[in-house]
C-alpha positions as CSV (number, residue, x, y, z in Angstrom):
1,M,14.0,-25.9,1.8
2,L,14.2,-28.8,-0.7
3,T,11.4,-30.6,1.0
4,I,9.0,-27.6,0.9
5,L,9.7,-27.2,-2.8
6,A,9.1,-30.9,-3.3
7,G,5.8,-30.6,-1.5
8,L,4.8,-27.5,-3.9
9,F,6.3,-28.5,-7.1
10,P,3.7,-31.1,-8.1
11,S,1.1,-28.6,-7.8
12,F,2.7,-26.1,-9.9
13,L,3.1,-28.9,-12.4
14,L,-0.6,-29.5,-12.5
15,V,-1.1,-26.0,-13.1
16,A,1.4,-26.2,-16.1
17,L,-0.3,-29.2,-17.3
18,G,-3.6,-27.6,-17.4
19,G,-2.0,-25.0,-19.6
20,L,-0.7,-27.5,-21.8
21,V,-3.9,-29.3,-22.2
22,R,-6.3,-26.4,-22.3
23,K,-7.2,-27.0,-26.0
24,R,-8.3,-30.6,-25.4
25,L,-11.5,-29.3,-23.8
26,S,-13.8,-26.5,-25.0
27,E,-14.1,-23.2,-22.8
28,A,-17.6,-24.4,-22.1
29,A,-16.2,-27.8,-20.6
30,W,-13.4,-25.7,-18.3
31,I,-16.3,-23.7,-17.1
32,G,-18.2,-26.8,-16.2
33,L,-15.3,-27.9,-14.3
34,D,-15.0,-24.8,-12.3
35,R,-18.7,-24.8,-11.8
36,L,-18.8,-28.2,-10.5
37,N,-15.6,-27.5,-8.3
38,F,-17.5,-24.5,-7.0
39,E,-20.7,-26.1,-6.2
40,V,-19.7,-29.7,-5.0
41,L,-16.1,-30.6,-4.8
42,F,-14.6,-27.8,-2.7
43,P,-17.7,-27.7,-0.4
44,A,-16.9,-31.4,0.1
45,L,-13.1,-30.5,0.8
46,L,-14.1,-27.7,3.1
47,F,-16.5,-29.7,5.0
48,T,-14.7,-32.8,5.5
49,A,-11.4,-31.1,6.6
50,A,-13.1,-29.1,9.3
51,A,-15.6,-31.8,10.3
52,S,-13.6,-35.0,10.4
53,R,-11.4,-33.8,13.4
54,E,-12.1,-32.1,16.5
55,I,-11.1,-28.1,16.5
56,D,-9.6,-26.5,19.3
57,L,-12.1,-23.4,20.0
58,A,-9.2,-21.4,21.5
59,R,-7.3,-21.6,18.4
60,V,-10.4,-20.7,16.3
61,A,-10.7,-17.6,18.6
62,V,-7.2,-16.4,17.5
63,I,-7.3,-17.5,13.8
64,G,-10.7,-15.7,13.3
65,P,-9.5,-12.2,14.0
66,G,-6.3,-13.0,12.3
67,V,-7.8,-13.8,9.0
68,W,-10.1,-10.8,9.2
69,A,-7.3,-8.5,9.9
70,I,-5.3,-10.0,6.8
71,L,-8.3,-9.3,4.7
72,T,-9.1,-5.8,5.8
73,L,-5.4,-5.1,5.3
74,G,-5.8,-6.2,1.8
75,L,-8.8,-4.2,1.3
76,I,-7.2,-1.1,2.5
77,A,-3.8,-1.4,1.1
78,G,-5.2,-2.4,-2.3
79,Y,-7.3,0.7,-2.5
80,G,-3.9,2.3,-2.9
81,A,-3.7,1.1,-6.3
82,R,-6.9,3.4,-7.5
83,K,-4.9,6.1,-8.7
84,Y,-3.3,3.7,-11.2
85,G,-6.3,1.7,-12.3
86,P,-9.4,2.1,-14.7
87,E,-11.7,5.1,-14.4
88,S,-14.7,3.0,-14.0
89,F,-15.3,2.0,-10.4
90,L,-16.8,-1.3,-11.5
91,D,-13.7,-2.2,-13.2
92,F,-11.4,-1.1,-10.5
93,A,-13.7,-3.1,-7.9
94,G,-13.2,-6.3,-10.1
95,A,-9.5,-6.1,-9.8
96,W,-9.4,-4.6,-6.4
97,Q,-10.8,-7.9,-5.1
98,T,-7.5,-9.6,-6.0
99,A,-5.8,-7.9,-3.1
100,W,-7.6,-9.9,-0.5
101,R,-9.2,-12.8,-1.8
102,F,-7.2,-16.1,-1.8
103,N,-6.6,-19.4,-3.6
104,T,-8.1,-22.1,-1.5
105,A,-6.7,-25.0,-3.5
106,L,-2.9,-23.8,-3.0
107,G,-3.9,-23.4,0.5
108,F,-4.6,-26.8,0.8
109,V,-1.6,-28.0,-0.9
110,A,0.9,-25.7,0.8
111,V,-0.4,-26.5,4.3
112,N,1.0,-30.1,3.9
113,T,4.4,-28.4,3.8
114,L,4.2,-26.9,7.2
115,I,5.5,-28.4,10.4
116,H,3.2,-26.9,13.0
117,A,-0.1,-26.7,11.1
118,D,-2.4,-29.2,9.4
119,A,-5.5,-29.3,6.9
120,A,-7.9,-28.7,10.0
121,L,-6.5,-25.2,10.5
122,M,-6.3,-24.3,6.8
123,A,-10.2,-25.2,6.9
124,V,-10.7,-23.1,9.8
125,C,-9.0,-20.2,8.1
126,A,-11.0,-20.7,4.9
127,G,-14.0,-21.1,7.0
128,L,-13.7,-17.8,8.8
129,A,-12.3,-16.0,5.8
130,V,-14.8,-16.8,3.2
131,P,-17.8,-14.7,4.7
132,L,-16.0,-11.6,4.9
133,A,-13.9,-12.0,1.6
134,N,-17.4,-12.2,-0.1
135,V,-18.7,-9.5,1.6
136,F,-15.9,-7.2,0.7
137,A,-16.1,-8.3,-2.8
138,V,-19.5,-8.6,-3.7
139,S,-20.1,-5.1,-1.9
140,A,-17.4,-3.3,-4.1
141,L,-18.7,-5.1,-7.1
142,S,-22.3,-4.0,-6.1
143,R,-21.6,-0.5,-5.6
144,G,-20.2,-0.4,-9.2
145,G,-22.8,-2.4,-10.6
146,N,-25.9,-0.8,-8.5
147,L,-26.9,-4.3,-7.4
148,G,-29.7,-4.2,-4.8
149,L,-29.0,-5.0,-1.1
150,G,-31.4,-8.1,-1.1
151,Q,-29.3,-9.5,-4.0
152,T,-25.9,-8.8,-2.5
153,V,-27.1,-10.4,0.8
154,R,-28.4,-13.5,-1.2
155,K,-25.1,-13.8,-2.9
156,I,-23.1,-13.9,0.0
157,A,-25.4,-16.0,2.2
158,F,-25.7,-18.7,-0.2
159,N,-22.1,-19.1,-1.2
160,P,-21.4,-22.7,-1.3
161,F,-18.1,-22.2,0.4
162,L,-19.6,-20.6,3.3
163,L,-22.1,-23.1,3.8
164,A,-19.7,-26.0,3.7
165,S,-16.9,-24.3,5.8
166,A,-19.4,-22.8,8.4
167,S,-21.4,-26.3,8.9
168,G,-17.8,-28.3,8.9
169,L,-16.7,-25.8,11.6
170,L,-19.6,-26.4,13.9
171,V,-19.1,-30.0,13.6
172,G,-15.5,-29.8,14.3
173,L,-16.0,-27.6,17.5
174,S,-18.9,-29.8,18.6
175,G,-16.7,-33.0,18.8
176,F,-19.3,-35.0,16.9
177,A,-17.7,-37.8,15.0
178,I,-19.5,-38.2,11.8
179,P,-19.7,-42.1,10.9
180,K,-17.3,-43.1,8.6
181,V,-19.9,-44.6,6.0
182,A,-21.5,-41.4,5.9
183,L,-18.5,-39.1,5.6
184,A,-16.8,-41.5,2.8
185,P,-18.5,-40.1,-0.2
186,L,-17.5,-36.5,0.8
187,Q,-14.2,-37.5,1.3
188,L,-13.9,-39.1,-2.2
189,L,-15.4,-35.8,-3.8
190,S,-12.9,-33.8,-1.7
191,E,-10.0,-35.8,-3.3
192,A,-10.9,-34.5,-6.7
193,A,-11.3,-31.1,-5.9
194,I,-7.6,-29.9,-5.7
195,P,-6.2,-31.6,-8.9
196,I,-9.2,-30.3,-10.9
197,A,-8.7,-26.6,-9.7
198,L,-5.2,-26.6,-10.3
199,L,-5.8,-27.9,-13.9
200,S,-8.3,-25.5,-14.3
201,V,-6.2,-22.7,-13.1
202,G,-3.4,-23.4,-15.8
203,A,-6.0,-23.9,-18.4
204,T,-7.6,-20.7,-18.1
205,M,-4.5,-18.7,-17.2
206,D,-3.0,-16.3,-19.5
207,W,1.0,-17.2,-19.5
208,K,2.0,-14.2,-21.0
209,A,0.4,-12.0,-18.3
210,L,3.6,-11.1,-16.7
211,A,4.9,-9.0,-19.5
212,R,1.8,-6.8,-18.8
213,L,2.7,-6.1,-15.1
214,D,2.3,-2.4,-14.5
215,G,1.7,0.0,-11.6
216,F,-1.8,-0.8,-11.1
217,S,-1.6,-4.7,-11.1
218,G,2.0,-4.8,-9.6
219,T,0.5,-2.8,-6.6
220,L,-2.3,-5.3,-6.0
221,V,0.0,-8.2,-6.6
222,G,2.7,-6.6,-4.1
223,V,0.0,-6.4,-1.4
224,K,-1.2,-9.9,-1.8
225,L,2.1,-11.5,-2.0
226,V,4.3,-9.3,0.0
227,L,2.6,-6.9,2.1
228,L,0.0,-9.2,3.6
229,P,2.4,-12.1,4.6
230,G,5.2,-9.6,5.7
231,M,2.7,-7.9,8.0
232,T,1.2,-11.0,9.3
233,F,4.5,-12.5,10.2
234,A,5.8,-9.7,11.8
235,A,2.5,-9.3,14.1
236,C,2.6,-12.9,15.1
237,R,6.1,-12.5,16.4
238,L,5.5,-9.4,18.0
239,L,2.6,-10.7,19.8
240,G,4.4,-14.0,20.7
241,A,1.8,-16.1,18.7
242,D,2.5,-19.9,18.7
243,P,4.3,-21.6,16.0
244,A,1.1,-23.1,14.5
245,I,-0.7,-20.0,14.4
246,T,2.1,-17.9,13.0
247,S,2.7,-20.7,10.2
248,I,-0.8,-21.0,9.2
249,L,-1.9,-17.2,8.9
250,T,1.4,-16.2,7.2
251,M,1.1,-19.2,4.9
252,F,-2.7,-18.1,4.4
253,A,-1.8,-14.6,3.9
254,A,0.9,-15.4,1.1
255,L,-1.4,-17.3,-1.2
256,P,-2.2,-15.9,-4.4
257,T,-5.4,-14.4,-5.3
258,A,-8.4,-16.5,-5.9
259,S,-8.5,-18.1,-9.5
260,G,-12.2,-17.5,-10.1
261,A,-11.9,-13.7,-9.3
262,H,-12.4,-13.0,-13.1
263,V,-15.6,-15.2,-12.9
264,L,-17.2,-13.3,-10.0
265,A,-15.9,-9.8,-11.8
266,A,-17.6,-10.7,-15.1
267,G,-20.9,-11.7,-13.6
268,F,-21.3,-8.1,-12.4
269,G,-20.1,-6.8,-15.9
270,A,-16.4,-5.7,-14.7
271,D,-13.7,-6.0,-17.2
272,R,-13.1,-9.8,-17.2
273,V,-9.6,-9.7,-19.1
274,L,-8.1,-7.0,-16.6
275,V,-9.0,-9.3,-13.5
276,A,-7.8,-12.6,-15.4
277,T,-4.5,-11.1,-16.2
278,I,-3.7,-10.1,-12.4
279,V,-4.9,-13.5,-11.3
280,A,-2.2,-15.0,-13.8
281,Q,0.4,-12.8,-12.5
282,S,-0.2,-13.4,-8.9
283,T,-0.2,-17.2,-9.4
284,I,3.0,-17.2,-11.4
285,L,4.7,-14.8,-8.8
286,A,3.4,-17.0,-6.0
287,A,5.6,-19.8,-7.3
288,I,8.6,-18.0,-6.0
289,T,7.2,-16.1,-3.2
290,L,4.9,-18.7,-1.4
291,P,8.0,-21.2,-0.9
292,I,10.0,-18.2,0.6
293,W,7.4,-17.3,3.2
294,I,7.0,-20.9,4.2
295,V,10.7,-21.4,4.5
296,L,10.6,-18.3,7.0
297,V,8.1,-19.6,9.2
298,T,9.6,-23.0,9.1
299,F,13.0,-22.0,10.0
300,A,12.7,-18.7,11.9
301,P,14.2,-18.6,15.4
C-alpha cells in the first residue's frame, strides 16, 4: 500500500504545485502549454510507449474489447445524470463526456505502480480507447452544436492522440525495431509530457470545486471513479482474465476524467465552467479512489 501511494504521491504533488504557480504564467501561456502537450509531447509519449517494444497481439485482442466496453458503459451510465443536468443538450453533452474520457497522463504514472502491467499496455489501452472516446464525445457535442458530419469526421480522424497511438501500435505489433538514433528525439519529448500535463492540470483546476458537488456532477464522477472500475474488476474476475489484463483494465477504468474535457466543450460552445468543475472534482477525488483500486488489483487473491 505504501509503495503504491509513494508511486502516485509525486504526481499529485505536481498537480498541487501547478495550483501554486498558476499566477506565474498568463492564461495564454498555460493554454499554449496545453496545446504543445496535445499536438507534440503526448503524441510522442503514446508513440514511443507502444513502438519501443514488441506488443503481444493476443493481449491487444483482449484489451480492445475491454476498453471499448468500459467507454460504452460510461456513456450509458453517464446518461443517467441527464435528469439532474442543464436543460441545454449541448451543455449536458459537454459534461456527459467526463463519464468516459480519461486522464492519459495519470494513466502513465499509475501504470508504474502495477506489478503485472507496464507502459506498453497503457499505450495499447490509450491507443484503442482514444478513437472511440473521441467518437462518443465529438458526436454528442456535434448533436448539441449542429456540427456537420464532415467536420465531425475530420475532428476525430486527425486527432494527434489517435494518429500517434495507432501508428505506435502498428509498429509494436509488427515487431520492427526503430533505430535508437531515430527514436531518441521522440523519447526526449515524451519525458516532458507527463510533468507538464500535471502542472497544467493543477494550474487550470478549480480547487474549491468539491464544495459544488451535486446530484448531477456527483453522478458523473461516481460513474467514472466507482462504477466503471468496480464493474471492470468484477467482470475480469468472473471471466478469469490473467492478472495483467485485470490490472491494466481496472486501473484504466479508475482514471479520473480527461483534464482537457472543458477545452473540447468550449470549442463547441458548451458551458466550459460546468465541465471544468467536474474535471476538478474527478481529479481531486481520484487521489483517494485510484490508490484504492490499484491496491485491490495488486493484492486481491
